[in-house]
NUZASE-712797 format. One line per 5 residues: number of its first residue (from 1); their letters; for each residue x negated, y, z negated of C-alpha. Coordinates in nm, 3 decimals, m for minus. Layout:
BEGIN
NUM	a	X/Y/Z ~ ...
//
This chain:
BEGIN
1	mrasf	4.682/m11.951/15.142 ~ 4.778/m11.783/15.454 ~ 4.907/m11.447/15.587 ~ 5.033/m11.280/15.960 ~ 5.121/m10.990/15.831
6	tsags	4.914/m10.656/15.801 ~ 5.027/m10.299/15.691 ~ 4.877/m9.995/15.812 ~ 4.530/m9.937/15.765 ~ 4.373/m10.129/15.516
11	lalga	4.637/m10.359/15.383 ~ 4.574/m10.732/15.486 ~ 4.813/m10.920/15.316 ~ 4.621/m11.261/15.422 ~ 4.327/m11.171/15.229
16	llavg	4.221/m11.487/15.074 ~ 4.202/m11.471/14.637 ~ 4.085/m11.774/14.411 ~ 4.419/m11.710/14.272 ~ 4.771/m11.593/14.317
21	cghpa	5.113/m11.683/14.373 ~ 5.137/m11.720/14.751 ~ 5.152/m11.464/15.059 ~ 5.278/m11.482/15.384 ~ 5.275/m11.827/15.597
26	rapdg	5.184/m11.715/15.934 ~ 5.466/m11.655/16.167 ~ 5.675/m11.958/16.232 ~ 5.780/m12.062/16.564 ~ 6.085/m12.291/16.585
31	gsaid	6.360/m12.024/16.618 ~ 6.239/m11.707/16.783 ~ 6.354/m11.542/17.162 ~ 5.961/m11.627/17.252 ~ 5.709/m11.886/17.081
36	agrda	5.540/m11.735/16.778 ~ 5.205/m11.899/16.931 ~ 5.244/m11.642/17.264 ~ 5.174/m11.303/17.203 ~ 5.331/m11.012/17.409
41	aavda	5.022/m10.983/17.612 ~ 4.949/m11.418/17.678 ~ 5.347/m11.348/17.840 ~ 5.199/m11.092/18.073 ~ 4.939/m11.261/18.207
46	agdld	5.174/m11.531/18.268 ~ 5.347/m11.292/18.537 ~ 5.671/m11.272/18.304 ~ 5.611/m10.918/18.170 ~ 5.498/m10.591/18.302
51	agpav	5.308/m10.355/18.093 ~ 5.272/m10.074/18.323 ~ 5.136/m9.724/18.228 ~ 5.354/m9.468/18.047 ~ 5.575/m9.333/18.348
56	rdtgp	5.932/m9.349/18.430 ~ 6.055/m9.642/18.648 ~ 6.222/m9.570/18.972 ~ 6.447/m9.834/18.968 ~ 6.807/m9.811/18.931
61	aftrp	6.925/m9.545/18.707 ~ 7.024/m9.643/18.316 ~ 7.172/m9.546/18.036 ~ 6.953/m9.477/17.720 ~ 7.078/m9.744/17.421
66	triva	7.186/m9.571/17.122 ~ 7.116/m9.892/16.927 ~ 6.869/m10.192/16.977 ~ 6.817/m10.526/16.840 ~ 6.541/m10.700/16.741
71	mfvft	6.448/m11.054/16.912 ~ 6.152/m11.159/16.709 ~ 6.119/m11.304/16.373 ~ 5.830/m11.054/16.299 ~ 5.916/m10.745/16.537
76	pvhva	5.660/m10.440/16.432 ~ 5.756/m10.092/16.375 ~ 5.455/m9.894/16.501 ~ 5.360/m9.561/16.401 ~ 5.291/m9.423/16.753
81	prrds	5.401/m9.558/17.084 ~ 5.072/m9.791/17.099 ~ 5.065/m10.176/17.013 ~ 4.721/m10.078/16.861 ~ 4.854/m9.839/16.644
86	pnvgy	4.913/m9.893/16.259 ~ 5.255/m10.102/16.166 ~ 5.502/m9.890/15.894 ~ 5.747/m10.179/15.888 ~ 5.882/m10.450/16.081
91	lrags	6.229/m10.581/16.174 ~ 6.361/m10.925/16.131 ~ 6.530/m11.130/16.448 ~ 6.960/m10.984/16.447 ~ 6.805/m10.668/16.315
96	vvdvv	7.006/m10.369/16.481 ~ 6.867/m10.031/16.421 ~ 6.973/m9.709/16.572 ~ 6.757/m9.504/16.854 ~ 6.668/m9.181/16.791
101	egpvg	6.477/m9.107/17.086 ~ 6.345/m9.299/17.408 ~ 6.191/m9.413/17.633 ~ 5.847/m9.232/17.556 ~ 5.620/m9.432/17.777
106	retcp	5.544/m9.839/17.838 ~ 5.201/m9.853/17.782 ~ 5.076/m10.161/17.593 ~ 5.442/m10.228/17.560 ~ 5.516/m10.520/17.793
111	vhrgh	5.861/m10.541/17.929 ~ 6.044/m10.806/18.120 ~ 6.070/m10.672/18.536 ~ 6.428/m10.584/18.608 ~ 6.448/m10.366/18.284
116	peggw	6.448/m10.004/18.385 ~ 6.563/m9.894/18.001 ~ 6.214/m10.076/17.881 ~ 5.967/m9.910/17.702 ~ 5.836/m9.747/17.356
121	yrird	6.142/m9.614/17.113 ~ 6.160/m9.405/16.820 ~ 6.447/m9.566/16.545 ~ 6.583/m9.423/16.263 ~ 6.369/m9.341/15.991
126	ggfvc	6.051/m9.366/16.173 ~ 5.865/m9.562/16.421 ~ 5.798/m9.716/16.770 ~ 5.950/m10.055/16.882 ~ 5.877/m10.210/17.209
131	vggsm	6.201/m10.259/17.418 ~ 6.268/m10.438/17.718 ~ 6.063/m10.742/17.633 ~ 6.002/m11.002/17.378 ~ 6.032/m10.802/17.096
136	ampyp	6.380/m10.583/17.101 ~ 6.680/m10.560/17.388 ~ 6.923/m10.286/17.384 ~ 7.241/m10.403/17.177 ~ 7.447/m10.573/17.241
141	qrgfv	7.223/m10.861/17.410 ~ 7.426/m11.124/17.609 ~ 7.349/m11.491/17.499 ~ 7.101/m11.374/17.197 ~ 7.231/m11.529/16.893
146	aerpa	7.051/m11.449/16.568 ~ 7.029/m11.625/16.275 ~ 7.236/m11.555/15.957 ~ 7.174/m11.203/15.855 ~ 7.023/m11.131/15.509
151	dldas	7.289/m11.046/15.255 ~ 7.158/m10.729/15.109 ~ 7.442/m10.684/14.820 ~ 7.389/m11.052/14.721 ~ 7.158/m11.137/14.430
156	lpypy	6.981/m11.411/14.679 ~ 7.000/m11.253/15.065 ~ 7.053/m11.667/15.158 ~ 7.153/m11.976/15.073 ~ 6.862/m12.191/14.971
161	ainyg	6.812/m12.567/14.989 ~ 6.579/m12.807/14.864 ~ 6.422/m13.082/15.023 ~ 6.385/m13.417/14.838 ~ 6.111/m13.699/14.981
166	qtmmy	5.918/m13.644/15.290 ~ 6.124/m13.471/15.593 ~ 6.046/m13.360/15.936 ~ 6.137/m12.990/16.033 ~ 6.182/m12.997/16.434
171	rrlpt	6.107/m12.694/16.667 ~ 6.406/m12.783/16.826 ~ 6.695/m13.099/16.803 ~ 6.495/m13.378/16.800 ~ 6.550/m13.669/17.063
176	asdlr	6.598/m14.037/17.007 ~ 6.170/m14.051/17.155 ~ 6.106/m13.827/16.883 ~ 6.230/m13.961/16.599 ~ 6.111/m14.310/16.690
181	efepw	5.785/m14.116/16.709 ~ 5.777/m13.881/16.429 ~ 6.014/m14.094/16.221 ~ 5.951/m14.463/16.286 ~ 6.101/m14.596/15.937
186	rfqrp	6.461/m14.541/16.045 ~ 6.432/m14.765/16.283 ~ 6.325/m15.058/16.109 ~ 6.557/m15.371/16.015 ~ 6.584/m15.494/15.648
191	ggdas	6.302/m15.761/15.731 ~ 6.151/m15.517/15.875 ~ 6.149/m15.555/16.223 ~ 6.206/m15.277/16.446 ~ 6.534/m15.214/16.613
196	aegga	6.656/m15.264/16.964 ~ 6.596/m14.982/17.237 ~ 6.839/m14.745/17.186 ~ 6.960/m14.852/16.863 ~ 7.099/m14.587/16.611
201	psaap	6.824/m14.441/16.346 ~ 6.907/m14.576/15.968 ~ 6.854/m14.394/15.670 ~ 6.530/m14.430/15.513 ~ 6.650/m14.647/15.220
206	dagap	6.324/m14.552/14.997 ~ 6.244/m14.192/15.155 ~ 6.405/m14.047/14.906 ~ 6.342/m14.234/14.593 ~ 6.086/m14.099/14.343
211	tpapa	5.755/m14.257/14.387 ~ 5.658/m14.509/14.126 ~ 5.389/m14.421/13.880 ~ 5.111/m14.640/14.059 ~ 5.157/m14.511/14.391
216	rtaar	5.188/m14.172/14.279 ~ 4.818/m14.261/14.111 ~ 4.656/m14.400/14.428 ~ 4.763/m14.111/14.629 ~ 4.627/m13.828/14.411
221	dagrp	4.287/m14.069/14.395 ~ 4.300/m14.058/14.782 ~ 4.356/m13.675/14.780 ~ 4.662/m13.459/14.806 ~ 4.770/m13.352/15.134
226	tlddl	4.698/m12.984/15.258 ~ 4.949/m12.738/15.428 ~ 4.694/m12.783/15.733 ~ 4.784/m13.173/15.722 ~ 5.159/m13.095/15.688
231	rgerg	5.166/m12.917/16.023 ~ 5.270/m13.033/16.329 ~ 5.079/m12.965/16.674 ~ 5.073/m12.683/16.821 ~ 5.370/m12.654/17.049
236	gpvir	5.518/m12.995/16.970 ~ 5.857/m13.118/16.867 ~ 5.735/m13.081/16.506 ~ 5.682/m12.808/16.305 ~ 5.553/m12.952/15.987
241	rllsg	5.599/m13.207/15.731 ~ 5.823/m13.115/15.397 ~ 5.740/m13.254/15.074 ~ 5.935/m13.301/14.794 ~ 6.033/m12.998/14.589
246	myval	5.964/m12.750/14.891 ~ 6.246/m12.511/14.944 ~ 6.394/m12.361/15.342 ~ 6.653/m12.094/15.371 ~ 6.988/m12.191/15.541
251	drvvr	7.100/m12.048/15.856 ~ 7.406/m12.279/15.984 ~ 7.468/m12.652/16.039 ~ 7.430/m12.763/16.420 ~ 7.578/m13.098/16.518
256	drdlg	7.350/m13.327/16.772 ~ 7.610/m13.469/17.000 ~ 7.400/m13.717/17.150 ~ 7.285/m13.880/16.802 ~ 7.560/m13.807/16.640
261	erywh	7.380/m13.624/16.370 ~ 7.379/m13.311/16.169 ~ 7.064/m13.062/16.166 ~ 7.036/m12.780/15.905 ~ 6.908/m12.486/16.167
266	tqsgg	6.667/m12.285/15.865 ~ 6.628/m11.896/15.847 ~ 6.256/m11.990/16.000 ~ 6.417/m12.182/16.332 ~ 6.374/m12.509/16.237
271	yvreg	6.535/m12.819/16.192 ~ 6.562/m13.051/15.914 ~ 6.820/m13.327/15.907 ~ 7.086/m13.250/15.636 ~ 7.086/m13.536/15.446
276	rlspm	6.746/m13.464/15.369 ~ 6.828/m13.095/15.215 ~ 7.020/m13.020/14.882 ~ 7.156/m12.689/14.894 ~ 7.157/m12.478/14.608
281	rswpt	7.480/m12.435/14.451 ~ 7.413/m12.214/14.122 ~ 7.094/m12.022/14.048 ~ 6.988/m11.832/13.746 ~ 7.204/m11.525/13.684
286	frgfa	7.064/m11.382/13.367 ~ 7.005/m10.974/13.402 ~ 6.817/m10.690/13.184 ~ 6.981/m10.399/13.078 ~ 7.046/m10.075/13.234
291	ldeqh	6.910/m9.790/12.980 ~ 7.049/m9.461/12.892 ~ 7.058/m9.203/12.593 ~ 7.277/m9.432/12.354 ~ 7.152/m9.755/12.483
296	tlpva	6.728/m9.751/12.509 ~ 6.474/m9.897/12.376 ~ 6.317/m10.096/12.157 ~ 6.531/m10.401/12.309 ~ 6.470/m10.800/12.215
301	fmvse	6.533/m11.098/12.432 ~ 6.575/m11.445/12.303 ~ 6.329/m11.693/12.438 ~ 6.369/m11.939/12.180 ~ 6.601/m12.301/12.244
306	qgwdy	6.624/m12.269/11.901 ~ 6.692/m11.890/11.821 ~ 6.932/m11.773/11.558 ~ 7.112/m11.420/11.466 ~ 7.044/m11.328/11.110
311	lvspt	7.276/m11.155/10.829 ~ 7.031/m10.888/10.631 ~ 7.101/m10.889/10.280 ~ 7.265/m10.611/10.103 ~ 6.913/m10.509/9.956
316	grgvs	6.770/m10.514/10.305 ~ 6.494/m10.734/10.221 ~ 6.661/m11.047/10.280 ~ 6.823/m11.254/10.551 ~ 7.005/m11.588/10.598
321	ahrrm	7.053/m11.756/10.949 ~ 7.439/m11.672/11.070 ~ 7.460/m11.841/11.399 ~ 7.273/m11.980/11.698 ~ 7.149/m11.696/11.990
326	arltg	7.192/m11.845/12.307 ~ 6.855/m11.824/12.510 ~ 6.784/m11.478/12.742 ~ 7.043/m11.310/12.501 ~ 6.947/m10.948/12.477
331	vflsn	6.949/m10.711/12.164 ~ 6.901/m10.328/12.109 ~ 6.656/m10.312/11.791 ~ 6.655/m10.055/11.557 ~ 6.377/m9.820/11.452
336	dppiv	6.373/m9.944/11.072 ~ 6.089/m10.115/10.961 ~ 6.078/m10.475/11.048 ~ 6.189/m10.725/10.711 ~ 5.887/m10.901/10.617
341	rgtqt	5.840/m11.225/10.406 ~ 5.519/m11.401/10.366 ~ 5.382/m11.459/10.763 ~ 5.718/m11.457/10.886 ~ 5.890/m11.124/11.060
346	wyrtt	6.237/m11.018/11.127 ~ 6.286/m10.729/11.366 ~ 6.635/m10.535/11.251 ~ 6.915/m10.483/11.526 ~ 7.122/m10.165/11.559
351	dgrav	7.419/m10.408/11.436 ~ 7.281/m10.435/11.112 ~ 7.179/m10.801/11.180 ~ 6.782/m10.963/11.252 ~ 6.617/m11.192/11.495
356	harsv	6.315/m11.358/11.445 ~ 5.969/m11.213/11.607 ~ 5.915/m11.554/11.684 ~ 6.208/m11.607/11.875 ~ 6.224/m11.318/12.070
361	rrall	6.002/m11.065/12.347 ~ 6.017/m10.715/12.255 ~ 5.980/m10.424/12.481 ~ 5.881/m10.104/12.305 ~ 5.882/m9.716/12.444
366	eappa	5.509/m9.616/12.642 ~ 5.436/m9.303/12.730 ~ 5.374/m9.244/13.110 ~ 5.022/m9.273/13.255 ~ 4.784/m9.031/13.331
371	gvgpt	4.913/m8.847/13.667 ~ 5.302/m8.918/13.647 ~ 5.489/m8.677/13.638 ~ 5.855/m8.564/13.444 ~ 6.048/m8.790/13.759
376	drwvd	5.801/m9.000/13.900 ~ 5.890/m9.398/13.887 ~ 5.662/m9.630/13.782 ~ 5.685/m9.965/13.608 ~ 5.544/m10.132/13.267
381	vdlde	5.499/m10.486/13.291 ~ 5.373/m10.641/12.899 ~ 5.212/m10.995/12.979 ~ 5.189/m11.124/12.635 ~ 5.539/m11.009/12.586
386	qvlta	5.667/m11.099/12.914 ~ 5.917/m10.797/12.963 ~ 5.923/m10.512/13.255 ~ 6.061/m10.180/13.179 ~ 6.134/m9.920/13.475
391	yegpr	6.105/m9.536/13.400 ~ 6.132/m9.228/13.559 ~ 5.879/m9.025/13.414 ~ 5.929/m9.077/13.002 ~ 6.263/m9.203/12.985
396	pvyvt	6.324/m9.579/13.066 ~ 6.576/m9.666/13.285 ~ 6.594/m10.032/13.267 ~ 6.429/m10.384/13.083 ~ 6.377/m10.714/13.153
401	lvssg	6.239/m11.053/13.061 ~ 5.960/m11.178/13.347 ~ 5.779/m11.451/13.414 ~ 5.387/m11.421/13.486 ~ 5.078/m11.643/13.582
406	rrddr	5.051/m11.938/13.357 ~ 4.706/m11.947/13.159 ~ 4.536/m12.269/13.080 ~ 4.198/m12.180/12.961 ~ 4.067/m12.538/12.940
411	hpern	4.130/m12.636/13.309 ~ 4.014/m12.345/13.517 ~ 4.190/m12.470/13.824 ~ 4.511/m12.439/13.613 ~ 4.489/m12.103/13.504
416	fetpa	4.682/m11.860/13.733 ~ 4.685/m11.557/13.504 ~ 4.797/m11.240/13.673 ~ 4.533/m10.939/13.660 ~ 4.625/m10.652/13.459
421	gsfrv	4.537/m10.297/13.561 ~ 4.694/m10.034/13.705 ~ 4.789/m10.079/14.102 ~ 5.115/m9.970/14.352 ~ 5.357/m10.157/14.567
426	qakhv	5.199/m10.208/14.909 ~ 5.422/m10.401/15.078 ~ 5.797/m10.467/15.051 ~ 6.005/m10.742/15.195 ~ 6.363/m10.833/15.195
431	tntmd	6.246/m11.218/15.204 ~ 5.885/m11.333/15.254 ~ 5.794/m11.708/15.286 ~ 5.526/m11.810/15.007 ~ 5.322/m12.112/15.064
436	gdtaa	4.936/m12.231/14.878 ~ 4.716/m12.533/14.839 ~ 4.617/m12.553/14.458 ~ 4.371/m12.817/14.301 ~ 4.609/m12.864/14.024
441	dgpys	4.973/m12.888/14.221 ~ 4.881/m12.934/14.564 ~ 5.088/m12.785/14.826 ~ 5.379/m12.573/14.769 ~ 5.601/m12.365/15.039
446	iedvp	5.935/m12.161/14.919 ~ 6.076/m12.010/15.243 ~ 6.190/m11.656/15.233 ~ 6.111/m11.627/14.895 ~ 6.350/m11.298/14.800
451	wvqyf	6.243/m10.918/14.704 ~ 5.935/m10.953/14.739 ~ 5.712/m10.634/14.664 ~ 5.314/m10.701/14.663 ~ 5.082/m10.461/14.461
456	egsya	4.769/m10.637/14.493 ~ 4.655/m10.885/14.759 ~ 4.828/m11.204/14.713 ~ 5.015/m11.098/14.408 ~ 5.370/m10.945/14.389
461	lhaaf	5.701/m10.888/14.207 ~ 5.949/m11.098/14.314 ~ 6.273/m11.316/14.219 ~ 6.268/m11.679/14.114 ~ 6.533/m11.891/14.186
466	whgyy	6.375/m12.233/14.108 ~ 6.337/m12.151/13.702 ~ 6.535/m11.964/13.448 ~ 6.283/m11.961/13.190 ~ 6.231/m11.646/13.215
471	gwrms	6.000/m11.490/12.898 ~ 5.729/m11.718/12.920 ~ 5.434/m11.807/13.189 ~ 5.580/m11.961/13.447 ~ 5.416/m11.882/13.791
476	hgcvn	5.115/m11.939/14.035 ~ 4.992/m11.537/13.948 ~ 5.271/m11.316/14.080 ~ 5.542/m11.158/13.833 ~ 5.883/m11.366/13.847
481	lspfd	6.198/m11.150/13.830 ~ 6.572/m11.303/13.831 ~ 6.745/m11.284/14.128 ~ 6.966/m11.014/13.971 ~ 6.665/m10.812/13.871
486	grwlf	6.456/m10.864/14.144 ~ 6.707/m10.726/14.427 ~ 6.767/m10.426/14.122 ~ 6.395/m10.341/14.135 ~ 6.349/m10.356/14.491
491	fwtlp	6.568/m10.119/14.601 ~ 6.454/m9.889/14.313 ~ 6.083/m9.889/14.404 ~ 5.925/m9.672/14.686 ~ 5.900/m9.708/14.968
496	slpvg	6.249/m9.751/15.034 ~ 6.352/m10.005/15.285 ~ 6.498/m9.811/15.605 ~ 6.869/m9.948/15.686 ~ 6.802/m10.253/15.916
501	whgvy	6.432/m10.276/15.825 ~ 6.293/m10.670/15.696 ~ 6.006/m10.510/15.553 ~ 5.844/m10.167/15.501 ~ 5.509/m10.064/15.423
506	agpgr	5.318/m9.798/15.193 ~ 5.110/m9.522/15.336 ~ 5.048/m9.218/15.405 ~ 5.383/m8.974/15.317 ~ 5.527/m9.347/15.215
511	pgtlv	5.352/m9.376/14.841 ~ 5.455/m9.696/14.639 ~ 5.601/m9.687/14.316 ~ 5.316/m9.722/14.035 ~ 5.302/m10.060/13.880
516	rlrhs	5.095/m10.110/13.543 ~ 5.039/m10.469/13.413 ~ 4.887/m10.506/13.046 ~ 4.830/m10.684/12.735 ~ 4.981/m10.524/12.434
521	ranar	4.845/m10.836/12.189 ~ 4.507/m10.891/12.362 ~ 4.628/m11.165/12.579 ~ 4.803/m11.388/12.266 ~ 4.830/m11.746/12.335
526	evgrp	5.202/m11.858/12.404 ~ 5.353/m11.992/12.109 ~ 5.649/m12.235/12.059 ~ 5.687/m12.295/12.414 ~ 6.014/m12.493/12.563
531	vgaar	5.968/m12.824/12.692 ~ 6.192/m12.759/12.966 ~ 5.966/m12.467/13.068 ~ 5.697/m12.703/13.116 ~ 5.862/m12.922/13.327
536	attvr	5.991/m12.630/13.561 ~ 5.581/m12.550/13.636 ~ 5.507/m12.829/13.875 ~ 5.494/m12.626/14.246 ~ 5.580/m12.257/14.200
541	p	5.453/m11.946/14.338
//
């Protein structure tokens, strides 16, 4: 597990934990304006930049820019105009923000020589950005082409694709010699002999095929690769090797005119051969309920794949199956006592029908924790019922299903339970790459997981588009929401994301929303888990 983003003061998302759904991977080094392995100080030492004292330039007159554009994949926003001051958030390459004041100095802000406008600028919504060097420039900036911007109005901010087989992600479009070195199988003739020099590469016929069971067993006995094993050499043409089941966020298709091949340029700046990726055409559309005085708790959601809607007898003591109820269907429950027959229980709905207790997850009204004001926002997560409710003081405003960490009491290496307790949102990211190595599942990686809100170390609330089994424990420790619900919660909680920013950190004057995670049934074991849910938990944060 790895991370490179830190917030003001004590927040360190790179803290290593025994379990967790994953945390920010180190900054990608494939497509930014400056190689991610070289920081501003290193560039300055090479003679490209000037980090002079905080004085005005004596060069040609200039007009102070009213807007700036981020050039680097992670462009920090500092509390004060110094690089060693804490971060309040960050911009992503291509983000454009308004300038309020500046330049206010140049100390510790390396800028390109010949840029008299360089220095620290205060941007709208607070914080300072180093402008004129590798991080940010006046907007517009000629010759700079950023990746596809995040669509903040959509359930998923980027298009995504899943990788099949073993695939190379390159730092640039690969040359023929690169392909021969890193993908030699593409130059093999059917008989196994190498093709003639200069021959066009061919597809690997078995590269994307499922590995036979004996081969999988042998690979497991030999030990799984780790994320470090998959990473290419620093500064080399390969960023990393992708395994089946890993996801990437897409930017655009680029055609290699020399070799006649097409590559996806990813949001992380890499290049992956088009045929190796399968773009997502659909994703879960489930969403919870917005609540008001007429539509409020209690609420139930169907999580069984064999659920029924029941008719209640005139006496109110009997029920009869009426029709199938689709999984993830939500119903409002009445406050009438449930119907009990032996060991079976049915909850009454507001439309006079009933649902079986074992087939649904139920959200009940909860009192605010101590210290919560009458309008304070807070989030309640019931880890047994797998439901999340957003409150403003005592009033529930939204309810939905979630998927928290998987539980396995018999195999500790497979136990990824989400911790119970009261926390606060510490950092929010429009997207954040999550990866890790687990003894049970091996390495996993999902680039640009959407709507991420860290509340404790590597544990976060975030959207999950790779499964739709909300209501069941599915993750490596995080709390999964549907894409729609993840976006709704992201923009509802505090701290608010300033316009143009990609991430924001809680801190003094920017408190994070309270998140309470609890067990309503003493951490009861799940019963009736769908077969499909078990198949969908192979490599998931």
